[in-house]
C-alpha positions as CSV (number, residue, x, y, z in Angstrom):
1,M,-21.2,8.7,6.3
2,T,-23.5,5.8,5.4
3,D,-27.0,5.4,6.7
4,S,-25.7,2.9,9.2
5,A,-23.4,5.4,10.9
6,P,-24.1,6.3,14.6
7,H,-26.6,9.1,15.3
8,R,-23.8,11.7,15.9
9,S,-21.8,12.1,12.7
10,P,-18.5,14.0,12.4
11,Q,-18.5,17.3,10.6
12,P,-17.0,17.2,7.1
13,T,-13.3,18.0,6.8
14,P,-11.2,18.8,3.7
15,E,-10.3,15.1,3.5
16,S,-13.8,13.7,3.9
17,E,-15.7,15.9,1.4
18,K,-17.0,14.4,-1.8
19,L,-14.4,14.5,-4.6
20,N,-15.3,16.1,-7.9
21,L,-15.1,14.2,-11.2
22,K,-11.8,16.0,-12.3
23,T,-10.0,14.8,-9.2
24,K,-11.3,11.2,-9.6
25,L,-10.4,11.0,-13.2
26,A,-6.9,12.3,-12.5
27,F,-6.4,10.0,-9.6
28,G,-7.6,7.0,-11.7
29,A,-5.1,8.0,-14.5
30,G,-2.3,7.5,-12.1
31,D,-2.7,3.7,-12.3
32,L,-3.0,3.6,-16.1
33,G,0.7,3.6,-17.0
34,T,1.8,1.2,-14.3
35,A,-1.1,-1.1,-15.2
36,I,0.1,-1.2,-18.8
37,T,3.6,-2.3,-17.8
38,A,2.5,-4.7,-15.1
39,N,0.0,-6.4,-17.4
40,I,2.4,-6.9,-20.3
41,L,5.0,-8.3,-17.9
42,A,2.4,-10.6,-16.3
43,F,1.1,-12.0,-19.5
44,F,4.2,-12.1,-21.7
45,W,7.5,-11.8,-19.8
46,S,7.8,-15.4,-18.6
47,V,7.0,-16.8,-22.1
48,F,9.3,-14.2,-23.6
49,L,12.2,-15.3,-21.4
50,T,11.6,-19.0,-22.2
51,N,10.5,-18.9,-25.8
52,V,12.2,-15.9,-27.3
53,V,15.3,-15.2,-25.1
54,G,15.7,-19.0,-24.8
55,L,16.3,-19.2,-21.1
56,S,15.5,-22.4,-19.3
57,A,12.3,-22.3,-17.3
58,G,14.4,-22.7,-14.1
59,L,16.5,-19.6,-14.8
60,A,13.5,-17.6,-15.8
61,G,11.9,-18.6,-12.5
62,Y,15.0,-17.4,-10.5
63,I,14.8,-14.0,-12.3
64,R,11.1,-13.7,-11.3
65,L,11.9,-14.8,-7.7
66,L,15.0,-12.5,-7.1
67,S,13.6,-9.5,-8.8
68,G,10.3,-10.0,-7.0
69,I,12.0,-10.2,-3.6
70,W,13.9,-7.0,-4.3
71,D,10.6,-5.4,-5.5
72,A,9.1,-6.4,-2.1
73,I,12.1,-5.3,0.0
74,N,12.2,-1.8,-1.4
75,D,8.5,-1.1,-0.7
76,P,8.5,-0.4,3.0
77,F,11.7,1.8,2.7
78,V,10.1,3.9,0.0
79,G,6.9,4.0,2.0
80,T,8.7,5.3,5.0
81,L,10.6,7.8,3.0
82,T,7.5,9.2,1.4
83,D,5.9,9.7,4.8
84,K,9.0,11.8,5.8
85,T,9.3,13.7,2.5
86,R,8.8,17.4,2.8
87,S,8.7,19.5,-0.4
88,R,6.6,22.2,-2.1
89,W,4.9,19.4,-4.0
90,G,4.0,17.5,-0.8
91,R,5.0,14.0,0.3
92,R,3.8,11.8,-2.5
93,H,4.0,13.8,-5.8
94,P,7.8,14.3,-6.0
95,W,8.3,10.5,-6.1
96,M,5.9,10.2,-9.0
97,I,7.3,13.2,-10.9
98,F,10.9,11.9,-10.8
99,G,10.2,8.2,-11.1
100,A,8.0,8.2,-14.2
101,I,10.7,8.5,-16.9
102,P,12.9,5.7,-15.4
103,L,9.8,3.6,-15.2
104,G,9.3,3.8,-19.0
105,V,13.0,3.4,-19.9
106,F,13.7,0.3,-17.8
107,F,10.4,-1.3,-19.0
108,F,11.6,-0.9,-22.6
109,L,14.9,-2.6,-21.8
110,H,13.1,-5.8,-20.7
111,W,12.5,-6.6,-24.4
112,I,16.0,-6.3,-25.7
113,V,17.7,-9.7,-26.5
114,P,21.5,-9.2,-26.4
115,H,24.1,-11.8,-27.4
116,F,26.9,-12.3,-24.9
117,S,28.9,-15.3,-26.1
118,S,29.0,-18.0,-28.7
119,D,29.2,-20.5,-25.9
120,P,25.5,-21.5,-25.1
121,V,26.1,-21.9,-21.4
122,A,28.0,-18.6,-21.1
123,N,25.3,-16.8,-23.1
124,Q,22.6,-18.3,-20.9
125,W,24.2,-16.8,-17.8
126,G,24.8,-13.5,-19.6
127,L,21.2,-13.3,-20.5
128,F,20.2,-14.3,-16.9
129,W,22.2,-11.5,-15.3
130,F,21.1,-8.9,-17.9
131,N,17.5,-9.6,-17.4
132,L,17.8,-9.8,-13.6
133,V,19.5,-6.4,-13.4
134,I,17.0,-4.7,-15.7
135,A,14.1,-6.2,-13.7
136,I,15.6,-4.9,-10.4
137,L,16.0,-1.4,-11.8
138,F,12.5,-1.4,-13.3
139,N,11.0,-2.6,-10.0
140,T,12.7,0.2,-8.1
141,A,11.3,2.8,-10.5
142,Y,7.9,1.1,-10.3
143,T,7.8,1.3,-6.5
144,A,8.9,4.9,-6.6
145,V,5.9,5.8,-8.7
146,N,3.2,3.3,-7.7
147,L,3.5,3.2,-3.9
148,P,3.3,6.9,-3.3
149,Y,0.4,6.9,-5.7
150,S,-1.4,4.2,-3.8
151,A,-0.9,6.1,-0.6
152,L,-2.9,9.0,-2.0
153,T,-6.1,7.1,-1.5
154,P,-6.7,7.6,2.2
155,E,-5.5,11.2,1.9
156,L,-7.9,12.3,-0.8
157,T,-11.0,11.2,1.1
158,Q,-11.9,9.6,4.4
159,D,-15.5,8.8,3.4
160,Y,-16.2,5.0,3.5
161,N,-18.2,4.8,0.3
162,E,-16.3,7.6,-1.5
163,R,-13.2,5.5,-1.2
164,T,-14.8,2.6,-2.9
165,S,-15.9,5.0,-5.6
166,L,-12.4,6.4,-5.9
167,N,-10.9,3.0,-6.2
168,S,-13.5,2.1,-8.9
169,F,-12.0,5.0,-10.9
170,R,-8.5,3.8,-10.2
171,F,-9.1,0.3,-11.3
172,A,-11.3,1.4,-14.2
173,F,-8.1,3.1,-15.5
174,S,-6.0,0.1,-14.4
175,I,-8.1,-2.4,-16.2
176,S,-8.4,-0.1,-19.2
177,G,-4.6,0.1,-19.3
178,S,-4.5,-3.7,-19.2
179,I,-7.0,-3.9,-22.1
180,L,-5.2,-1.3,-24.1
181,S,-1.9,-3.1,-23.7
182,L,-3.5,-6.4,-24.9
183,I,-5.1,-4.6,-27.9
184,L,-1.8,-3.1,-28.8
185,A,-0.2,-6.6,-28.5
186,Q,-2.8,-7.9,-30.9
187,I,-2.2,-5.1,-33.4
188,I,1.6,-5.3,-33.3
189,F,1.6,-9.1,-33.4
190,S,-0.6,-9.0,-36.5
191,L,1.5,-6.4,-38.3
192,I,4.8,-7.9,-37.5
193,K,4.8,-11.6,-38.5
194,N,7.3,-14.4,-38.0
195,N,9.6,-12.3,-35.8
196,S,8.8,-12.7,-32.1
197,A,11.8,-10.7,-30.9
198,Q,10.8,-7.7,-33.0
199,Q,7.1,-8.0,-32.0
200,Y,8.0,-7.7,-28.3
201,L,10.5,-4.9,-28.9
202,V,8.0,-2.7,-30.6
203,L,5.3,-3.5,-28.0
204,G,7.8,-2.6,-25.3
205,G,8.6,0.7,-26.9
206,V,5.0,1.8,-27.4
207,C,4.0,0.7,-23.9
208,A,7.0,2.5,-22.4
209,V,5.9,5.8,-23.7
210,L,2.3,5.2,-22.6
211,S,3.4,4.3,-19.1
212,I,5.0,7.7,-18.5
213,L,2.4,10.3,-19.5
214,P,-0.6,9.4,-17.2
215,V,1.6,9.8,-14.1
216,Y,1.9,13.5,-14.9
217,W,-1.8,13.8,-15.5
218,C,-2.4,12.3,-12.0
219,V,0.0,14.8,-10.4
220,W,-1.5,17.7,-12.2
221,G,-5.1,16.8,-11.6
222,T,-4.7,16.0,-7.8
223,R,-2.3,18.8,-6.9
224,D,-5.0,21.3,-5.6
225,R,-6.7,18.6,-3.5
226,M,-3.4,17.4,-2.1
227,A,-2.3,21.0,-1.2
228,I,-5.3,21.1,1.2
229,V,-4.6,17.7,2.6
230,E,-0.9,18.5,3.2
231,A,-1.9,21.7,5.0
232,Q,-4.3,19.7,7.2
233,H,-1.6,17.1,7.8
234,Q,0.9,19.7,9.0
235,R,-1.6,21.2,11.4
236,T,-2.8,17.9,12.9
237,N,0.3,15.6,12.8
238,H,2.5,16.8,15.7
239,S,3.7,13.4,16.8
240,E,7.4,12.5,16.6
241,S,8.3,10.0,13.9
242,L,8.7,6.5,15.4
243,P,11.7,4.3,14.6
244,F,11.2,1.8,11.8
245,G,11.2,-1.1,14.2
246,E,8.5,0.5,16.3
247,Q,6.4,1.2,13.2
248,L,6.8,-2.4,12.1
249,K,5.6,-3.6,15.5
250,I,2.5,-1.4,15.3
251,V,1.7,-2.5,11.7
252,F,1.8,-6.2,12.6
253,N,-0.2,-5.6,15.8
254,N,-3.0,-4.3,13.7
255,R,-5.1,-7.4,13.3
256,P,-7.4,-6.2,10.5
257,F,-4.3,-5.2,8.5
258,L,-3.1,-8.8,8.6
259,F,-6.4,-9.9,7.2
260,V,-6.2,-7.4,4.3
261,I,-2.6,-8.5,3.5
262,G,-3.8,-12.1,3.3
263,I,-6.9,-11.3,1.2
264,Y,-4.8,-9.2,-1.2
265,L,-2.0,-11.8,-1.4
266,F,-4.3,-14.7,-2.3
267,S,-6.4,-12.7,-4.7
268,W,-3.4,-11.5,-6.6
269,C,-1.6,-14.8,-6.6
270,G,-4.8,-16.1,-8.4
271,V,-4.6,-13.3,-10.9
272,Q,-0.9,-13.4,-11.6
273,I,-0.4,-17.1,-11.7
274,T,-3.3,-17.4,-14.2
275,A,-1.9,-14.5,-16.3
276,S,1.6,-15.9,-16.5
277,I,0.4,-19.4,-17.4
278,I,-2.2,-18.5,-20.0
279,P,0.2,-18.2,-22.9
280,Y,1.6,-21.7,-22.1
281,F,-1.9,-23.1,-21.7
282,V,-3.2,-21.6,-25.0
283,V,-0.3,-22.6,-27.1
284,S,0.9,-25.9,-25.6
285,W,-2.4,-27.4,-24.3
286,M,-5.1,-25.9,-26.5
287,G,-2.9,-25.9,-29.6
288,L,-3.9,-22.4,-30.6
289,P,-1.7,-19.5,-31.9
290,Q,0.0,-17.2,-29.4
291,P,-2.3,-14.1,-30.1
292,V,-5.3,-16.1,-28.8
293,S,-3.8,-15.8,-25.2
294,A,-4.2,-12.0,-25.6
295,Q,-7.8,-12.4,-26.7
296,I,-8.6,-14.5,-23.6
297,A,-7.0,-11.9,-21.4
298,L,-9.1,-9.3,-23.2
299,A,-12.3,-11.3,-22.4
300,V,-11.3,-11.4,-18.7
301,Q,-10.2,-7.8,-18.4
302,G,-13.1,-6.4,-20.5
303,T,-15.6,-8.1,-18.2
304,A,-13.7,-7.0,-15.1
305,L,-13.9,-3.4,-16.4
306,V,-17.7,-3.5,-16.9
307,M,-18.3,-5.2,-13.5
308,L,-16.0,-2.8,-11.6
309,F,-18.7,-0.1,-11.4
310,V,-21.5,-2.6,-10.9
311,W,-19.7,-4.1,-7.9
312,S,-19.0,-0.6,-6.5
313,R,-22.7,0.2,-6.5
314,I,-23.6,-3.2,-5.0
315,S,-21.0,-2.6,-2.3
316,E,-22.8,0.5,-1.2
317,R,-25.8,-1.6,-0.4
318,V,-24.4,-4.9,0.9
319,G,-20.8,-4.0,1.9
320,K,-17.4,-5.0,0.8
321,K,-17.3,-8.5,2.2
322,A,-20.5,-9.6,0.5
323,V,-19.3,-8.3,-2.9
324,Y,-16.0,-10.1,-2.5
325,F,-17.8,-13.4,-1.7
326,M,-20.1,-13.0,-4.8
327,G,-17.3,-12.2,-7.2
328,M,-14.9,-14.9,-5.9
329,S,-17.5,-17.6,-6.0
330,L,-18.0,-17.1,-9.7
331,W,-14.2,-16.9,-10.3
332,I,-13.6,-20.1,-8.5
333,I,-16.1,-21.9,-10.7
334,A,-14.4,-20.6,-13.8
335,Q,-10.9,-21.2,-12.6
336,A,-11.6,-24.8,-11.7
337,G,-13.3,-25.4,-15.0
338,L,-10.1,-24.5,-16.9
339,F,-8.4,-27.6,-15.6
340,F,-11.0,-29.8,-17.3
341,L,-11.0,-27.9,-20.6
342,Q,-10.0,-30.0,-23.6
343,P,-8.3,-28.9,-26.9
344,G,-11.0,-27.8,-29.3
345,Q,-13.4,-26.4,-26.6
346,V,-12.5,-22.8,-27.7
347,V,-16.0,-21.3,-27.1
348,L,-16.1,-22.7,-23.6
349,M,-12.6,-21.3,-22.9
350,Y,-13.8,-17.8,-23.8
351,F,-17.0,-18.3,-21.7
352,L,-14.9,-19.3,-18.6
353,G,-12.7,-16.2,-19.2
354,I,-15.8,-14.0,-19.1
355,I,-17.0,-15.6,-15.9
356,A,-13.6,-15.2,-14.3
357,G,-13.7,-11.5,-15.1
358,F,-16.6,-11.1,-12.7
359,G,-14.3,-12.1,-9.8
360,V,-11.1,-10.4,-11.1
361,S,-12.9,-7.1,-10.8
362,T,-13.5,-7.7,-7.0
363,A,-9.8,-8.6,-6.6
364,Y,-9.0,-5.1,-8.0
365,L,-11.6,-3.3,-6.0
366,I,-12.1,-4.7,-2.5
367,P,-8.7,-5.2,-0.9
368,W,-7.5,-1.7,-1.9
369,S,-10.7,-0.2,-0.5
370,M,-10.2,-2.0,2.8
371,I,-6.6,-0.7,3.5
372,P,-7.6,3.0,4.2
373,D,-10.0,1.7,6.9
374,V,-7.1,-0.1,8.6
375,I,-4.9,3.0,8.4
376,E,-7.6,5.0,10.3
377,L,-7.8,2.4,13.0
378,D,-4.0,2.8,13.4
379,E,-4.4,6.6,13.6
380,L,-7.0,6.2,16.3
381,T,-4.7,4.0,18.3
382,T,-1.4,5.8,17.8
383,G,-2.3,9.4,16.9
384,Q,-0.2,9.2,13.7
385,R,-1.0,8.8,10.0
386,R,1.5,6.4,8.4
387,E,-0.1,5.6,5.0
388,G,3.2,4.9,3.4
389,I,4.4,2.3,5.9
390,F,1.1,0.4,5.7
391,Y,1.0,0.4,1.9
392,G,4.7,-0.5,1.8
393,F,4.3,-3.5,4.0
394,M,1.1,-4.6,2.4
395,V,2.8,-4.6,-1.0
396,L,6.0,-6.1,0.4
397,L,4.3,-9.2,1.7
398,Q,2.1,-9.5,-1.4
399,K,5.2,-9.2,-3.7
400,I,7.2,-11.8,-1.8
401,G,4.3,-14.2,-1.9
402,L,3.8,-13.5,-5.6
403,A,7.5,-13.9,-6.4
404,L,7.6,-17.3,-4.7
405,A,4.4,-18.4,-6.5
406,L,5.7,-17.4,-9.9
407,F,9.1,-19.0,-9.2
408,L,7.5,-22.3,-8.1
409,V,5.3,-22.3,-11.2
410,L,8.2,-21.8,-13.6
411,K,10.4,-24.3,-11.6
412,A,7.6,-26.8,-11.7
413,L,7.5,-26.4,-15.5
414,G,11.2,-27.1,-15.5
415,W,10.9,-30.1,-13.3
416,A,8.1,-31.4,-15.5
417,G,10.4,-31.3,-18.5
418,Y,9.1,-28.1,-20.3
419,I,11.1,-27.5,-23.4
420,S,12.2,-23.9,-24.0
421,G,12.1,-22.5,-27.6
422,T,14.0,-19.8,-29.4
423,G,12.5,-17.3,-31.8
424,N,9.5,-18.7,-33.7
425,V,10.1,-22.4,-32.9
426,I,7.4,-23.9,-30.7
427,P,8.5,-27.3,-29.3
428,T,6.1,-30.1,-28.6
429,Q,5.8,-30.5,-24.9
430,P,5.9,-33.9,-23.0
431,P,2.7,-35.0,-21.1
432,S,4.3,-34.2,-17.8
433,A,4.8,-30.5,-18.8
434,L,1.2,-30.3,-20.1
435,L,-0.1,-31.6,-16.8
436,A,1.9,-29.1,-14.9
437,I,0.5,-26.3,-17.1
438,R,-3.1,-27.5,-16.4
439,I,-2.5,-27.7,-12.6
440,A,-1.0,-24.2,-12.7
441,I,-4.1,-22.7,-14.4
442,G,-6.8,-24.6,-12.5
443,P,-6.3,-26.1,-9.0
444,L,-3.5,-23.8,-7.9
445,P,-5.3,-20.5,-8.4
446,T,-8.5,-22.1,-7.0
447,I,-6.8,-22.9,-3.7
448,C,-5.5,-19.3,-3.5
449,L,-9.0,-17.9,-4.0
450,I,-10.6,-20.2,-1.4
451,C,-8.0,-19.1,1.2
452,G,-8.9,-15.4,0.4
453,L,-12.6,-16.1,1.0
454,V,-11.8,-17.6,4.4
455,L,-9.9,-14.5,5.5
456,T,-12.6,-12.2,4.2
457,Y,-15.2,-14.0,6.3
458,F,-13.3,-13.1,9.4
459,Y,-12.3,-9.5,8.4
460,P,-13.6,-7.4,11.3
461,I,-14.1,-3.8,9.9
462,T,-17.7,-3.4,8.7
463,R,-19.3,-0.2,7.7
464,E,-20.6,0.2,11.2
465,V,-17.2,-0.3,12.8
466,H,-15.6,2.1,10.4
467,A,-18.2,4.8,11.2
468,E,-17.4,4.4,14.9
469,I,-13.7,4.7,14.2
470,M,-14.3,8.0,12.2
471,L,-16.5,9.4,14.9
472,Q,-13.8,8.8,17.6
473,L,-11.1,10.3,15.3
474,Q,-13.2,13.4,14.8
475,Q,-13.6,13.8,18.5
476,K,-9.8,13.4,19.0
477,R,-9.1,16.0,16.3
478,E,-11.4,18.5,17.9
479,E,-9.5,18.2,21.1
480,L,-6.2,19.2,19.5
């Protein structure tokens, strides 16, 4: 417990002991592969659909919307199923073991450009349905791996500060995966010139392999710790499983959980909207080559990686809310500045990217370190631990909001007259499309970040509140 805990502290349990470095590294590795795939899709898939596949911005937007909604819908169901899973590998690990290979395969299929018809309209719809189906299959595999992995966090440790440390390892690997994917993009784009379709196909193949292997490292490295946790879970969790509707009611009656959902949603809308629009901004507004967008992303992610551990240490002193406020304030300044950036101001563009990285790291770190605290409040109230359902609904609402945001951005580009390209042809965009791109990279994410700050201000679980929750939980467990 922290120094601010009450005088009577609960005795350590297998879940609340400090974690060793091996376990933290293995846990962190679990987010490496999924981060590689998610980052490549965030930065390149929209522009791939419009400028390589040749889909209209509107159809590309519908693919992102429909696949995103499916991705959201399957989360609570997978979360509930993982809570009910019983196997010799525990509740979470079987999903990761059997979902890893489909994750890599379906990711690779994103970057294939088939030809369905000589009729342009028929070919457009063939490409639309192909990409939509592949995206749905990939999102199913992604959920089967990533959601059970996320639910490991509150099970590995119940210590308030140790969870922040654990998440710093997770997102160090996550950001490292994002950086690695962007470096690979730079290398592949420089080696394969004048063939955009082949560039993305090779990048997809390499990243598909890299997405699979770290999942098995995570399972192997956390298996001993999770065996202890599963044994403890079987001894203490004697409650009958509630129907799904009752679980849903409990989840949404948990007021702090609603705050965490909102904080996470607005933070990641800011991240993902910026990531998806950067290639358009760099090429169409700044007039720079496509690889520069990967360099800007590297500046953001590299800074975020360095700051991740800095923010984690600061959080131990001042708390999660204060760290989030500091990081988001810097990010808002950088994000708003991008709107006023003019072609030729390349150095300033890189500088704003670095400043944004200070805030992006808190978007990774803080919301995910808040959710375990909310789960323990639910356990205190109901007597059950339902990590899967909480993580499932958190990600469900986040993904629905994100899918709608990306859909509206791409639809706005279409309404503004954005001209799709094919292959290596880069059309000159009309002023209306350029304005839409600038709004999407500046004011729109800024509004999201401000909303996240407002919700963080009212978030009720402080270190002191969490310590009291844990004390009461310990007392209840001793009575069993």
